[in-house]
C-alpha beads as a LAMMPS data file, in Angstrom:
LAMMPS data file: protein, C-alpha beads

213 atoms
212 bonds

1 atom types
1 bond types

-500.0 500.0 xlo xhi
-500.0 500.0 ylo yhi
-500.0 500.0 zlo zhi

Masses

1 110.0

Atoms # bond

1 1 1 0.000 0.000 0.000
2 1 1 1.900 3.126 -1.200
3 1 1 2.097 6.212 0.998
4 1 1 2.415 9.868 0.053
5 1 1 3.420 12.813 2.211
6 1 1 0.969 15.294 3.661
7 1 1 2.176 18.896 3.736
8 1 1 0.796 22.051 5.291
9 1 1 0.729 25.581 3.908
10 1 1 4.378 26.102 4.869
11 1 1 5.465 23.081 2.809
12 1 1 6.436 21.065 5.876
13 1 1 5.609 17.347 6.015
14 1 1 2.940 16.786 8.673
15 1 1 2.063 13.153 8.084
16 1 1 1.429 10.422 5.556
17 1 1 -1.555 9.284 3.557
18 1 1 -1.964 5.639 2.619
19 1 1 -3.191 5.041 -0.904
20 1 1 -5.230 1.919 -1.444
21 1 1 -3.758 -0.680 -3.780
22 1 1 -6.928 -0.382 -5.847
23 1 1 -6.146 3.291 -6.590
24 1 1 -2.784 2.685 -8.280
25 1 1 -1.455 0.104 -10.727
26 1 1 2.156 -0.972 -10.159
27 1 1 3.089 -1.693 -13.779
28 1 1 2.316 0.614 -16.695
29 1 1 1.089 -0.691 -20.049
30 1 1 2.452 1.862 -22.531
31 1 1 0.140 0.692 -25.293
32 1 1 -2.971 1.140 -23.178
33 1 1 -1.846 4.555 -21.926
34 1 1 -1.192 5.663 -25.500
35 1 1 -4.616 4.470 -26.611
36 1 1 -6.390 6.351 -23.815
37 1 1 -4.423 9.565 -24.341
38 1 1 -5.198 9.458 -28.081
39 1 1 -8.869 9.074 -27.202
40 1 1 -8.733 12.068 -24.852
41 1 1 -6.980 14.284 -27.390
42 1 1 -9.318 13.196 -30.185
43 1 1 -12.350 14.181 -28.118
44 1 1 -11.217 17.822 -28.291
45 1 1 -11.454 17.880 -32.087
46 1 1 -14.723 19.455 -33.176
47 1 1 -14.847 17.736 -36.549
48 1 1 -16.842 20.606 -38.091
49 1 1 -14.571 21.031 -41.134
50 1 1 -16.457 20.980 -44.440
51 1 1 -16.157 21.927 -48.101
52 1 1 -18.559 21.727 -51.028
53 1 1 -18.319 19.012 -53.632
54 1 1 -19.181 19.577 -57.296
55 1 1 -22.750 18.587 -56.528
56 1 1 -23.127 21.313 -53.894
57 1 1 -21.590 24.410 -55.478
58 1 1 -23.786 26.816 -57.404
59 1 1 -23.735 26.665 -61.200
60 1 1 -25.515 25.160 -64.141
61 1 1 -25.517 21.463 -64.791
62 1 1 -25.620 22.032 -68.551
63 1 1 -22.701 21.246 -70.806
64 1 1 -20.967 24.626 -71.400
65 1 1 -20.304 24.002 -75.123
66 1 1 -20.614 21.233 -77.635
67 1 1 -18.218 18.339 -77.549
68 1 1 -16.416 18.948 -80.859
69 1 1 -15.630 21.714 -83.269
70 1 1 -14.858 24.625 -80.912
71 1 1 -11.112 24.097 -80.592
72 1 1 -11.404 24.030 -76.846
73 1 1 -10.949 21.143 -74.474
74 1 1 -13.904 18.941 -73.745
75 1 1 -16.039 20.088 -70.815
76 1 1 -19.127 18.546 -69.304
77 1 1 -19.793 20.879 -66.385
78 1 1 -18.738 24.231 -64.965
79 1 1 -18.638 22.793 -61.452
80 1 1 -15.722 20.392 -61.858
81 1 1 -12.868 20.750 -59.309
82 1 1 -10.265 22.091 -61.764
83 1 1 -12.468 25.004 -62.801
84 1 1 -12.649 28.321 -60.952
85 1 1 -15.555 28.266 -58.503
86 1 1 -15.829 24.527 -58.987
87 1 1 -16.362 22.016 -56.214
88 1 1 -13.684 20.296 -54.154
89 1 1 -12.685 16.757 -55.047
90 1 1 -13.168 14.436 -52.065
91 1 1 -14.061 17.320 -49.706
92 1 1 -13.804 17.036 -45.904
93 1 1 -17.186 16.545 -44.289
94 1 1 -18.293 16.915 -40.641
95 1 1 -17.369 13.847 -38.644
96 1 1 -16.702 12.645 -35.118
97 1 1 -13.131 11.879 -34.093
98 1 1 -14.141 10.049 -30.914
99 1 1 -12.192 6.874 -30.232
100 1 1 -13.935 4.273 -28.117
101 1 1 -12.108 2.942 -25.073
102 1 1 -13.792 0.482 -22.740
103 1 1 -14.596 1.758 -19.248
104 1 1 -12.480 -0.870 -17.516
105 1 1 -9.517 -0.138 -19.773
106 1 1 -9.809 3.600 -19.160
107 1 1 -10.052 3.066 -15.392
108 1 1 -6.957 0.872 -15.511
109 1 1 -5.088 3.574 -17.434
110 1 1 -5.909 6.079 -14.681
111 1 1 -4.504 3.717 -12.048
112 1 1 -1.370 3.130 -14.131
113 1 1 -0.764 6.838 -14.705
114 1 1 -1.217 7.697 -11.024
115 1 1 0.900 4.740 -9.939
116 1 1 3.710 5.825 -12.256
117 1 1 3.546 9.371 -10.866
118 1 1 3.654 8.096 -7.287
119 1 1 6.668 5.879 -8.053
120 1 1 8.750 8.183 -10.218
121 1 1 7.394 11.641 -9.413
122 1 1 6.419 13.575 -6.300
123 1 1 2.833 13.303 -5.081
124 1 1 1.666 15.151 -1.971
125 1 1 -1.531 15.950 -0.099
126 1 1 -2.188 19.551 0.893
127 1 1 -3.501 19.324 4.440
128 1 1 -5.361 21.893 6.530
129 1 1 -5.506 24.538 3.804
130 1 1 -8.854 26.117 2.996
131 1 1 -9.266 28.815 0.356
132 1 1 -12.238 30.975 1.287
133 1 1 -11.372 33.418 -1.480
134 1 1 -9.231 32.911 -4.598
135 1 1 -5.624 33.990 -4.020
136 1 1 -2.973 33.334 -6.656
137 1 1 -0.337 34.878 -4.383
138 1 1 -1.124 32.407 -1.607
139 1 1 -1.108 29.477 -4.040
140 1 1 2.255 30.566 -5.470
141 1 1 3.705 30.785 -1.962
142 1 1 2.569 27.230 -1.201
143 1 1 4.207 25.906 -4.368
144 1 1 7.430 27.763 -3.641
145 1 1 7.660 26.595 -0.022
146 1 1 6.909 23.016 -1.053
147 1 1 9.755 23.265 -3.610
148 1 1 7.639 21.810 -6.379
149 1 1 9.528 22.539 -9.577
150 1 1 8.545 21.454 -13.053
151 1 1 5.134 20.538 -14.462
152 1 1 2.753 20.193 -11.527
153 1 1 -0.801 18.892 -11.433
154 1 1 -3.096 20.237 -8.716
155 1 1 -6.233 18.188 -8.078
156 1 1 -9.118 19.672 -6.118
157 1 1 -12.580 18.519 -5.108
158 1 1 -15.436 19.639 -7.399
159 1 1 -16.741 22.104 -4.797
160 1 1 -13.330 23.712 -4.100
161 1 1 -13.850 26.503 -6.598
162 1 1 -11.721 29.101 -4.796
163 1 1 -8.745 26.728 -4.603
164 1 1 -9.068 25.887 -8.298
165 1 1 -9.070 29.570 -9.219
166 1 1 -6.080 30.215 -6.969
167 1 1 -3.770 27.737 -8.707
168 1 1 -4.921 28.059 -12.298
169 1 1 -2.850 31.149 -13.171
170 1 1 0.463 29.683 -12.036
171 1 1 3.077 28.873 -14.656
172 1 1 3.543 25.185 -15.530
173 1 1 0.627 24.211 -13.302
174 1 1 -2.534 22.434 -14.373
175 1 1 -5.399 22.469 -11.902
176 1 1 -8.575 20.430 -12.301
177 1 1 -11.362 19.111 -10.098
178 1 1 -10.962 15.366 -9.576
179 1 1 -13.876 14.630 -11.902
180 1 1 -12.173 16.420 -14.830
181 1 1 -8.605 15.103 -14.533
182 1 1 -7.499 13.016 -17.506
183 1 1 -4.791 10.405 -17.983
184 1 1 -2.785 12.833 -20.107
185 1 1 -2.599 15.226 -17.134
186 1 1 -1.008 12.570 -14.908
187 1 1 1.471 11.709 -17.666
188 1 1 2.306 15.373 -18.312
189 1 1 3.042 16.128 -14.659
190 1 1 6.229 15.455 -12.728
191 1 1 4.587 16.496 -9.442
192 1 1 1.038 16.304 -8.146
193 1 1 -0.724 17.980 -5.246
194 1 1 -4.092 16.697 -4.038
195 1 1 -6.230 18.626 -1.626
196 1 1 -7.469 16.591 1.334
197 1 1 -10.997 16.644 -0.018
198 1 1 -9.861 15.440 -3.449
199 1 1 -7.697 12.562 -2.192
200 1 1 -10.418 11.487 0.236
201 1 1 -12.943 11.473 -2.598
202 1 1 -10.604 9.431 -4.798
203 1 1 -9.881 7.009 -1.981
204 1 1 -13.475 6.541 -0.888
205 1 1 -14.532 5.661 -4.423
206 1 1 -12.306 2.584 -4.406
207 1 1 -11.223 1.798 -0.845
208 1 1 -13.428 2.889 2.069
209 1 1 -10.873 1.557 4.595
210 1 1 -7.845 3.439 3.281
211 1 1 -6.755 6.777 4.692
212 1 1 -4.384 8.516 7.026
213 1 1 -1.723 7.080 9.256

Bonds

1 1 1 2
2 1 2 3
3 1 3 4
4 1 4 5
5 1 5 6
6 1 6 7
7 1 7 8
8 1 8 9
9 1 9 10
10 1 10 11
11 1 11 12
12 1 12 13
13 1 13 14
14 1 14 15
15 1 15 16
16 1 16 17
17 1 17 18
18 1 18 19
19 1 19 20
20 1 20 21
21 1 21 22
22 1 22 23
23 1 23 24
24 1 24 25
25 1 25 26
26 1 26 27
27 1 27 28
28 1 28 29
29 1 29 30
30 1 30 31
31 1 31 32
32 1 32 33
33 1 33 34
34 1 34 35
35 1 35 36
36 1 36 37
37 1 37 38
38 1 38 39
39 1 39 40
40 1 40 41
41 1 41 42
42 1 42 43
43 1 43 44
44 1 44 45
45 1 45 46
46 1 46 47
47 1 47 48
48 1 48 49
49 1 49 50
50 1 50 51
51 1 51 52
52 1 52 53
53 1 53 54
54 1 54 55
55 1 55 56
56 1 56 57
57 1 57 58
58 1 58 59
59 1 59 60
60 1 60 61
61 1 61 62
62 1 62 63
63 1 63 64
64 1 64 65
65 1 65 66
66 1 66 67
67 1 67 68
68 1 68 69
69 1 69 70
70 1 70 71
71 1 71 72
72 1 72 73
73 1 73 74
74 1 74 75
75 1 75 76
76 1 76 77
77 1 77 78
78 1 78 79
79 1 79 80
80 1 80 81
81 1 81 82
82 1 82 83
83 1 83 84
84 1 84 85
85 1 85 86
86 1 86 87
87 1 87 88
88 1 88 89
89 1 89 90
90 1 90 91
91 1 91 92
92 1 92 93
93 1 93 94
94 1 94 95
95 1 95 96
96 1 96 97
97 1 97 98
98 1 98 99
99 1 99 100
100 1 100 101
101 1 101 102
102 1 102 103
103 1 103 104
104 1 104 105
105 1 105 106
106 1 106 107
107 1 107 108
108 1 108 109
109 1 109 110
110 1 110 111
111 1 111 112
112 1 112 113
113 1 113 114
114 1 114 115
115 1 115 116
116 1 116 117
117 1 117 118
118 1 118 119
119 1 119 120
120 1 120 121
121 1 121 122
122 1 122 123
123 1 123 124
124 1 124 125
125 1 125 126
126 1 126 127
127 1 127 128
128 1 128 129
129 1 129 130
130 1 130 131
131 1 131 132
132 1 132 133
133 1 133 134
134 1 134 135
135 1 135 136
136 1 136 137
137 1 137 138
138 1 138 139
139 1 139 140
140 1 140 141
141 1 141 142
142 1 142 143
143 1 143 144
144 1 144 145
145 1 145 146
146 1 146 147
147 1 147 148
148 1 148 149
149 1 149 150
150 1 150 151
151 1 151 152
152 1 152 153
153 1 153 154
154 1 154 155
155 1 155 156
156 1 156 157
157 1 157 158
158 1 158 159
159 1 159 160
160 1 160 161
161 1 161 162
162 1 162 163
163 1 163 164
164 1 164 165
165 1 165 166
166 1 166 167
167 1 167 168
168 1 168 169
169 1 169 170
170 1 170 171
171 1 171 172
172 1 172 173
173 1 173 174
174 1 174 175
175 1 175 176
176 1 176 177
177 1 177 178
178 1 178 179
179 1 179 180
180 1 180 181
181 1 181 182
182 1 182 183
183 1 183 184
184 1 184 185
185 1 185 186
186 1 186 187
187 1 187 188
188 1 188 189
189 1 189 190
190 1 190 191
191 1 191 192
192 1 192 193
193 1 193 194
194 1 194 195
195 1 195 196
196 1 196 197
197 1 197 198
198 1 198 199
199 1 199 200
200 1 200 201
201 1 201 202
202 1 202 203
203 1 203 204
204 1 204 205
205 1 205 206
206 1 206 207
207 1 207 208
208 1 208 209
209 1 209 210
210 1 210 211
211 1 211 212
212 1 212 213
């Protein structure tokens, strides 16, 4: 059962938090992680690109001149792609880029990504800190005192709006409520900071008996 440090607002370690084995996966499957990240990135594509084919552009369907005797090249329509104002050959059409990943596979990818971050990165729990009002200055001071350098992921509970707003303007910091964190965020980060509410919510969803030491 892996443990992560709990820190206070001054960055000092004040205890440990035991993560349930069901929250993290010890070995990472690179292929599965790649598949899930591709699915997440693809979901951001709107797929609204479009162009008109020769059947959709305006113009007459009549043959512009007779087949022979004019000295000009043969032509059957004014809407062909190689003519000015003609349609596009094989035009892009609106489509969905969504890639299906099974729920169990996606859940496993989350456990792998978090487990890899716990093993090779620096994951901590921010204890006893409550943001009543958004304060970027206070959030920056916490990060500096905790000596968290490099890409850092901050995970809050869905109702911790002030804390989310406090961290979101910091450089090289991604902050999301627990319900919106993606696998790509865990992979991107070298450090992670969970609020007590967020880590408790994550833990309770998989292991009601896990918790503090």
